[in-house]
DRENZA-575963 format. One record per residue (C-alpha): residue number from 1; z, y, x. Coordinates in steps of 0.2 Angstrom, whole numbers. Layout:
N
{NUM {Z Y X}};
...
END
This chain:
466
{1 {279 427 -178}};
{2 {282 422 -196}};
{3 {288 437 -206}};
{4 {288 445 -223}};
{5 {269 447 -223}};
{6 {268 429 -228}};
{7 {274 435 -245}};
{8 {258 445 -247}};
{9 {246 431 -243}};
{10 {237 421 -257}};
{11 {244 404 -263}};
{12 {229 395 -270}};
{13 {236 377 -274}};
{14 {246 372 -289}};
{15 {258 358 -289}};
{16 {271 349 -300}};
{17 {287 342 -292}};
{18 {299 336 -305}};
{19 {314 334 -293}};
{20 {315 347 -279}};
{21 {328 343 -265}};
{22 {344 352 -269}};
{23 {358 357 -257}};
{24 {375 362 -263}};
{25 {383 361 -280}};
{26 {370 364 -294}};
{27 {380 367 -310}};
{28 {378 353 -324}};
{29 {379 366 -337}};
{30 {364 376 -331}};
{31 {350 369 -343}};
{32 {334 378 -346}};
{33 {319 385 -337}};
{34 {317 400 -325}};
{35 {300 407 -327}};
{36 {293 418 -313}};
{37 {278 429 -313}};
{38 {268 438 -300}};
{39 {252 440 -291}};
{40 {246 425 -280}};
{41 {227 428 -276}};
{42 {222 444 -267}};
{43 {204 442 -264}};
{44 {188 435 -273}};
{45 {173 430 -262}};
{46 {171 444 -249}};
{47 {181 457 -260}};
{48 {199 461 -259}};
{49 {211 469 -271}};
{50 {218 485 -265}};
{51 {236 484 -272}};
{52 {250 472 -273}};
{53 {250 475 -292}};
{54 {232 469 -293}};
{55 {232 451 -287}};
{56 {228 436 -300}};
{57 {244 431 -310}};
{58 {253 415 -306}};
{59 {267 408 -316}};
{60 {281 398 -308}};
{61 {293 387 -318}};
{62 {310 380 -312}};
{63 {316 367 -325}};
{64 {335 364 -323}};
{65 {344 349 -331}};
{66 {360 340 -326}};
{67 {360 346 -309}};
{68 {342 343 -305}};
{69 {328 356 -303}};
{70 {310 353 -306}};
{71 {295 365 -301}};
{72 {278 369 -307}};
{73 {266 383 -303}};
{74 {250 388 -311}};
{75 {238 402 -312}};
{76 {236 412 -328}};
{77 {218 408 -333}};
{78 {215 426 -339}};
{79 {197 432 -343}};
{80 {199 444 -328}};
{81 {202 429 -316}};
{82 {189 418 -325}};
{83 {175 431 -324}};
{84 {179 435 -306}};
{85 {179 417 -300}};
{86 {162 414 -310}};
{87 {154 429 -302}};
{88 {162 427 -285}};
{89 {168 446 -285}};
{90 {180 457 -293}};
{91 {174 461 -311}};
{92 {187 470 -321}};
{93 {197 485 -316}};
{94 {215 483 -311}};
{95 {229 495 -308}};
{96 {222 502 -291}};
{97 {206 492 -289}};
{98 {190 496 -298}};
{99 {174 487 -296}};
{100 {165 500 -306}};
{101 {166 516 -295}};
{102 {151 526 -300}};
{103 {152 539 -314}};
{104 {138 530 -323}};
{105 {147 514 -322}};
{106 {163 522 -328}};
{107 {154 530 -343}};
{108 {146 513 -347}};
{109 {162 504 -347}};
{110 {169 515 -361}};
{111 {155 508 -372}};
{112 {159 490 -367}};
{113 {178 491 -362}};
{114 {185 477 -352}};
{115 {204 480 -350}};
{116 {212 468 -339}};
{117 {222 454 -346}};
{118 {228 449 -328}};
{119 {246 447 -335}};
{120 {256 447 -318}};
{121 {271 457 -321}};
{122 {284 448 -333}};
{123 {287 435 -346}};
{124 {294 435 -364}};
{125 {295 426 -380}};
{126 {284 434 -394}};
{127 {285 425 -411}};
{128 {285 407 -407}};
{129 {276 408 -391}};
{130 {280 411 -372}};
{131 {269 425 -365}};
{132 {265 433 -349}};
{133 {264 452 -349}};
{134 {255 466 -340}};
{135 {253 485 -343}};
{136 {239 482 -356}};
{137 {243 477 -373}};
{138 {236 459 -370}};
{139 {250 446 -369}};
{140 {244 430 -363}};
{141 {252 414 -371}};
{142 {256 399 -360}};
{143 {263 382 -363}};
{144 {281 382 -357}};
{145 {280 364 -351}};
{146 {263 363 -342}};
{147 {260 382 -340}};
{148 {243 380 -346}};
{149 {235 396 -353}};
{150 {233 397 -372}};
{151 {224 414 -372}};
{152 {228 432 -377}};
{153 {239 434 -392}};
{154 {232 444 -406}};
{155 {244 456 -415}};
{156 {245 455 -434}};
{157 {243 474 -435}};
{158 {231 489 -432}};
{159 {241 498 -420}};
{160 {229 506 -407}};
{161 {236 506 -389}};
{162 {228 506 -372}};
{163 {244 503 -362}};
{164 {260 494 -366}};
{165 {276 492 -356}};
{166 {279 475 -348}};
{167 {297 478 -350}};
{168 {301 476 -369}};
{169 {319 477 -375}};
{170 {327 464 -386}};
{171 {338 474 -398}};
{172 {356 468 -400}};
{173 {360 462 -417}};
{174 {342 462 -424}};
{175 {333 452 -411}};
{176 {318 464 -413}};
{177 {307 467 -398}};
{178 {305 485 -394}};
{179 {290 491 -384}};
{180 {283 507 -378}};
{181 {264 510 -379}};
{182 {252 524 -374}};
{183 {235 527 -382}};
{184 {222 539 -373}};
{185 {210 550 -382}};
{186 {207 568 -386}};
{187 {225 569 -391}};
{188 {235 555 -382}};
{189 {250 547 -390}};
{190 {266 539 -385}};
{191 {271 526 -397}};
{192 {287 515 -400}};
{193 {285 499 -409}};
{194 {297 486 -415}};
{195 {292 467 -418}};
{196 {304 458 -429}};
{197 {309 440 -424}};
{198 {296 427 -429}};
{199 {283 440 -431}};
{200 {267 447 -422}};
{201 {267 464 -431}};
{202 {271 480 -422}};
{203 {280 492 -434}};
{204 {279 510 -427}};
{205 {296 518 -426}};
{206 {290 534 -417}};
{207 {273 543 -412}};
{208 {273 558 -400}};
{209 {257 568 -396}};
{210 {255 573 -378}};
{211 {241 581 -368}};
{212 {244 574 -351}};
{213 {253 558 -352}};
{214 {265 552 -339}};
{215 {265 536 -330}};
{216 {280 526 -337}};
{217 {282 508 -332}};
{218 {298 506 -343}};
{219 {309 515 -355}};
{220 {328 516 -361}};
{221 {336 509 -376}};
{222 {353 512 -384}};
{223 {360 507 -401}};
{224 {352 521 -410}};
{225 {339 529 -398}};
{226 {325 525 -386}};
{227 {323 536 -371}};
{228 {306 541 -363}};
{229 {307 547 -345}};
{230 {292 558 -342}};
{231 {290 558 -323}};
{232 {279 572 -316}};
{233 {265 559 -312}};
{234 {253 564 -326}};
{235 {234 561 -330}};
{236 {221 571 -339}};
{237 {213 558 -350}};
{238 {195 565 -346}};
{239 {198 560 -328}};
{240 {200 542 -332}};
{241 {182 543 -340}};
{242 {173 554 -327}};
{243 {181 553 -310}};
{244 {176 535 -306}};
{245 {193 531 -297}};
{246 {204 516 -300}};
{247 {216 519 -314}};
{248 {232 525 -305}};
{249 {222 536 -293}};
{250 {218 548 -308}};
{251 {236 552 -310}};
{252 {242 568 -301}};
{253 {260 572 -294}};
{254 {265 589 -302}};
{255 {283 592 -297}};
{256 {283 609 -303}};
{257 {284 602 -321}};
{258 {300 592 -317}};
{259 {305 577 -326}};
{260 {307 577 -345}};
{261 {318 565 -355}};
{262 {313 563 -373}};
{263 {327 555 -384}};
{264 {320 547 -400}};
{265 {330 541 -415}};
{266 {325 523 -420}};
{267 {329 525 -438}};
{268 {316 539 -442}};
{269 {307 542 -426}};
{270 {314 560 -424}};
{271 {314 567 -407}};
{272 {333 572 -407}};
{273 {333 579 -389}};
{274 {321 585 -375}};
{275 {329 587 -358}};
{276 {324 594 -342}};
{277 {328 586 -325}};
{278 {323 588 -307}};
{279 {306 580 -302}};
{280 {308 561 -298}};
{281 {299 545 -301}};
{282 {305 527 -306}};
{283 {298 511 -312}};
{284 {313 503 -319}};
{285 {326 508 -332}};
{286 {342 498 -329}};
{287 {352 501 -345}};
{288 {357 515 -357}};
{289 {371 518 -369}};
{290 {379 532 -380}};
{291 {395 540 -375}};
{292 {403 557 -380}};
{293 {388 565 -388}};
{294 {376 560 -375}};
{295 {365 546 -369}};
{296 {369 539 -352}};
{297 {353 532 -344}};
{298 {353 522 -327}};
{299 {337 521 -318}};
{300 {331 516 -300}};
{301 {323 532 -294}};
{302 {313 539 -280}};
{303 {310 557 -274}};
{304 {292 556 -278}};
{305 {278 544 -283}};
{306 {273 540 -265}};
{307 {281 523 -268}};
{308 {265 518 -277}};
{309 {255 522 -262}};
{310 {267 512 -251}};
{311 {264 496 -261}};
{312 {245 496 -257}};
{313 {242 479 -248}};
{314 {236 487 -231}};
{315 {253 496 -230}};
{316 {263 481 -235}};
{317 {255 470 -222}};
{318 {257 483 -209}};
{319 {271 483 -196}};
{320 {279 497 -205}};
{321 {281 492 -223}};
{322 {290 502 -237}};
{323 {308 495 -240}};
{324 {303 495 -258}};
{325 {319 500 -264}};
{326 {326 516 -272}};
{327 {343 524 -278}};
{328 {352 519 -294}};
{329 {353 536 -302}};
{330 {364 539 -318}};
{331 {357 553 -330}};
{332 {368 560 -343}};
{333 {357 567 -358}};
{334 {367 578 -370}};
{335 {360 575 -388}};
{336 {362 593 -392}};
{337 {348 596 -379}};
{338 {348 607 -363}};
{339 {347 600 -346}};
{340 {350 583 -340}};
{341 {363 580 -326}};
{342 {362 566 -314}};
{343 {371 558 -299}};
{344 {367 543 -287}};
{345 {378 528 -290}};
{346 {383 520 -273}};
{347 {375 521 -255}};
{348 {365 504 -257}};
{349 {347 505 -262}};
{350 {340 493 -274}};
{351 {325 488 -284}};
{352 {320 475 -297}};
{353 {337 478 -306}};
{354 {344 466 -319}};
{355 {360 465 -329}};
{356 {369 452 -340}};
{357 {357 456 -354}};
{358 {366 447 -368}};
{359 {383 456 -365}};
{360 {377 473 -358}};
{361 {361 479 -365}};
{362 {363 496 -374}};
{363 {382 496 -370}};
{364 {393 502 -356}};
{365 {393 489 -342}};
{366 {400 485 -326}};
{367 {387 477 -314}};
{368 {368 478 -309}};
{369 {360 465 -298}};
{370 {344 469 -287}};
{371 {335 466 -271}};
{372 {339 477 -256}};
{373 {334 481 -238}};
{374 {347 478 -224}};
{375 {336 480 -209}};
{376 {324 494 -206}};
{377 {306 488 -205}};
{378 {309 473 -217}};
{379 {304 471 -235}};
{380 {317 465 -247}};
{381 {329 455 -235}};
{382 {345 455 -246}};
{383 {352 454 -263}};
{384 {364 467 -270}};
{385 {377 467 -283}};
{386 {383 484 -288}};
{387 {397 490 -298}};
{388 {394 504 -310}};
{389 {399 518 -310}};
{390 {409 517 -294}};
{391 {394 510 -283}};
{392 {404 497 -274}};
{393 {393 483 -268}};
{394 {392 465 -263}};
{395 {377 458 -254}};
{396 {369 441 -249}};
{397 {359 440 -234}};
{398 {351 426 -223}};
{399 {342 431 -208}};
{400 {323 429 -208}};
{401 {322 427 -227}};
{402 {316 438 -241}};
{403 {324 436 -259}};
{404 {315 441 -275}};
{405 {322 448 -291}};
{406 {339 441 -296}};
{407 {341 434 -313}};
{408 {358 433 -321}};
{409 {363 418 -332}};
{410 {379 418 -340}};
{411 {391 403 -341}};
{412 {392 396 -359}};
{413 {411 398 -359}};
{414 {412 414 -349}};
{415 {421 430 -354}};
{416 {419 442 -340}};
{417 {402 451 -338}};
{418 {399 443 -321}};
{419 {405 425 -326}};
{420 {389 415 -322}};
{421 {376 413 -309}};
{422 {362 423 -301}};
{423 {345 415 -298}};
{424 {333 422 -285}};
{425 {317 415 -277}};
{426 {318 417 -258}};
{427 {304 417 -246}};
{428 {307 408 -229}};
{429 {293 412 -218}};
{430 {299 402 -203}};
{431 {299 386 -214}};
{432 {283 391 -223}};
{433 {292 388 -239}};
{434 {302 396 -253}};
{435 {318 391 -261}};
{436 {327 394 -277}};
{437 {344 402 -273}};
{438 {359 400 -284}};
{439 {374 412 -281}};
{440 {390 413 -290}};
{441 {389 430 -299}};
{442 {407 434 -297}};
{443 {410 431 -278}};
{444 {391 433 -274}};
{445 {391 418 -263}};
{446 {379 404 -262}};
{447 {382 388 -272}};
{448 {366 379 -270}};
{449 {347 380 -267}};
{450 {332 370 -271}};
{451 {317 370 -259}};
{452 {299 372 -264}};
{453 {287 364 -252}};
{454 {276 380 -251}};
{455 {279 398 -249}};
{456 {279 408 -265}};
{457 {271 425 -264}};
{458 {282 440 -268}};
{459 {283 442 -287}};
{460 {289 454 -300}};
{461 {299 448 -314}};
{462 {306 432 -323}};
{463 {316 426 -337}};
{464 {328 411 -340}};
{465 {326 403 -356}};
{466 {337 388 -363}};
END
């Protein structure tokens, strides 16, 4: 029986179809390309990757012009993939897969480090290049027309970092790309960097020393501040060297430490507030803004970090997958310090949250879009539009299908925050295909779809560029 598990199977072929079949009314004004990123090959030879996050990256491009939609997909030709295919086995360590399990091998790898460049999480513009991103500071450039890999982009600075968020922020007004980094060592450091437009130089805005760094996938940004959410999933850096475990398995859940929010001022890097909160975990910050002497920070959260275990491939391919969704939680962080307060917004669970970035980033906002789960025992079977802060929701659902991250594209003459369309790649297991769904963002009803002649594995994030 075809089901969601097709989304966790490898897609090995690449194609270019300049004119996909379109049903419905595709807007003439929608001109540009939606780039999607995600894993598409989960085994090499006889060896299998352990986690959803570890598969070989594949880019998908949907080119829209005058009511037509073209499609192209291509693997990111990373060194991680190239070496694995040459050797017929997994060569480089990934998030939860490590081919070098012995202590001897782990020690030797520190003298010949091979951080993964398997850039499978997101896409962005850096200087004059389009890049695929992962959690290591190795952006991989690609040609936006052909998706051909151009290689790792070298930064024009000497900033040392071992990890980097795949969710940089474009700062309103300046166009700077703000990123959060982490360096391991005898003294670990969180770092906030800013990359000016048309530049590859990371200018350090803030540096914080930390003994046991937290696993942080994203961070918050307001007009004047950045927000680090230190979940109680932390690591002793020596364990990364000596335990011989895959990267994420060295992190330990320590709920007794609670969550700590650290608010840093962009202007001078000062830590203006440190706030305690109940233990929780989250991948994705949604938005943050300043109001009444506090920072308001919205994040999709979970009670603990077991969601990471739930995303191992054997669990996702089982008859009892995780819903893969959490609760949208609003934290209020007083700038004079003290404790953070929080509340859940709405009853509907979501993940892969997106907003109208041009109008809403770092400002009070009205809507967030995400994937959701309607039927227990399914993985991502609906799209959700949630009003904030009232939590009222609208949903899109088609039985037997599984939508991915919704990307909002504003109407060029729009005035309301939800005046535009929402794009989502939807898996149709019964048809053994996928389609690009286009919803009217206001009514959250379908306007059109363009069908791709193969199933696209579940991916992570994408961006629309004109």
